[in-house]
C-alpha positions in Angstrom: 23.2 1.7 14.4 20.5 1.4 17.0 17.4 1.6 14.8 14.5 -0.9 14.8 14.8 -3.7 12.3 11.5 -2.6 10.7 13.1 0.7 9.8 14.8 -1.0 6.9 11.4 -2.0 5.4 10.0 1.5 6.0 12.9 3.2 4.3 12.6 0.7 1.4 8.9 1.3 1.0 9.4 5.1 1.0 12.1 4.9 -1.5 10.0 2.7 -3.8 7.1 5.1 -3.5 9.3 8.1 -4.4 10.9 6.2 -7.3 7.4 5.2 -8.6 6.3 8.8 -8.5 9.3 9.9 -10.5 8.7 7.1 -13.0 5.1 8.1 -13.5 6.1 11.8 -13.9 8.8 11.0 -16.5 6.8 8.5 -18.5 3.6 10.6 -18.2 5.4 13.5 -19.9 6.9 11.2 -22.6 3.6 9.6 -23.6 1.3 12.6 -22.8 -0.6 10.6 -20.1 -2.8 12.8 -17.9 -1.5 12.4 -14.4 -4.8 13.2 -12.7 -6.5 10.4 -14.6 -3.7 8.0 -13.7 -4.2 9.0 -10.0 -7.9 8.5 -10.2 -7.9 5.2 -12.2 -4.9 3.5 -10.7 -3.9 5.1 -7.3 -7.5 5.3 -5.9 -8.1 1.7 -6.7 -4.8 0.7 -5.0 -5.7 2.7 -1.9 -9.2 1.2 -1.8 -7.9 -2.4 -2.1 -5.3 -1.7 0.6 -7.9 -0.3 3.0 -10.5 -3.0 2.3 -7.9 -5.8 2.8 -6.2 -4.3 5.8 -9.3 -3.8 8.0 -10.5 -7.4 8.2 -6.9 -8.8 8.3 -5.9 -6.5 11.2 -9.1 -7.2 13.0 -8.6 -11.0 12.7 -5.0 -10.6 13.7 -5.9 -8.6 16.8 -8.7 -10.9 17.9 -7.0 -14.3 17.5 -4.3 -15.4 20.0 -0.7 -16.1 19.1 0.2 -19.4 17.6 1.1 -21.1 14.3 -2.5 -22.3 13.5 -3.9 -18.8 14.0 -1.1 -17.2 12.0 -1.9 -19.6 9.2 -5.6 -18.7 9.5 -4.8 -15.0 9.2 -2.6 -15.6 6.2 -5.3 -17.6 4.5 -7.9 -14.9 5.3 -5.6 -12.2 4.0 -5.0 -14.2 0.7 -8.7 -14.8 0.0 -9.8 -11.4 1.1 -7.1 -9.8 -1.2 -8.2 -12.0 -4.1 -11.9 -11.1 -3.7 -11.2 -7.4 -3.2 -8.8 -7.1 -6.1 -11.4 -8.7 -8.4 -14.3 -6.7 -7.1 -12.7 -3.3 -6.6 -9.2 -3.3 -8.1 -10.1 -4.3 -11.6 -12.2 -2.4 -14.2 -15.1 -4.2 -15.8 -13.1 -4.9 -19.0 -10.1 -6.3 -17.0 -12.5 -8.4 -14.9 -14.2 -9.9 -18.0 -10.8 -10.5 -19.7 -9.6 -12.3 -16.5 -12.7 -14.6 -16.4 -12.4 -15.3 -20.2 -8.7 -16.4 -19.7 -9.6 -18.5 -16.7 -12.4 -20.2 -18.6 -10.1 -20.9 -21.5 -7.5 -22.4 -19.2 -10.1 -24.6 -17.5 -11.5 -25.8 -20.8 -8.0 -26.6 -22.0 -7.1 -28.7 -18.9 -10.4 -30.7 -19.2 -9.5 -32.0 -22.6 
């Protein structure tokens, strides 16, 4: 049809965002969830994680030359940056402590 191949992913992303908004609106009304609090607690954290991961990843992608080794390096940087930022910014204090407790329990279980 003459469109860029990336347009499929862009349309899919937009449809997923619209569907998620309708899900939140419908379920929010069903369970009396305050939508502004949801936006503050959930969506702001998502945006913060996205920005904090995208900046170093895109910078590294722009600086490094093309090649398989450099692509692998950017993928590894993205993965580790994403993990650190999700734990530091994306999780609340209670979620973070629960995650570390579960990880410690799994580590103790595997050492036995």
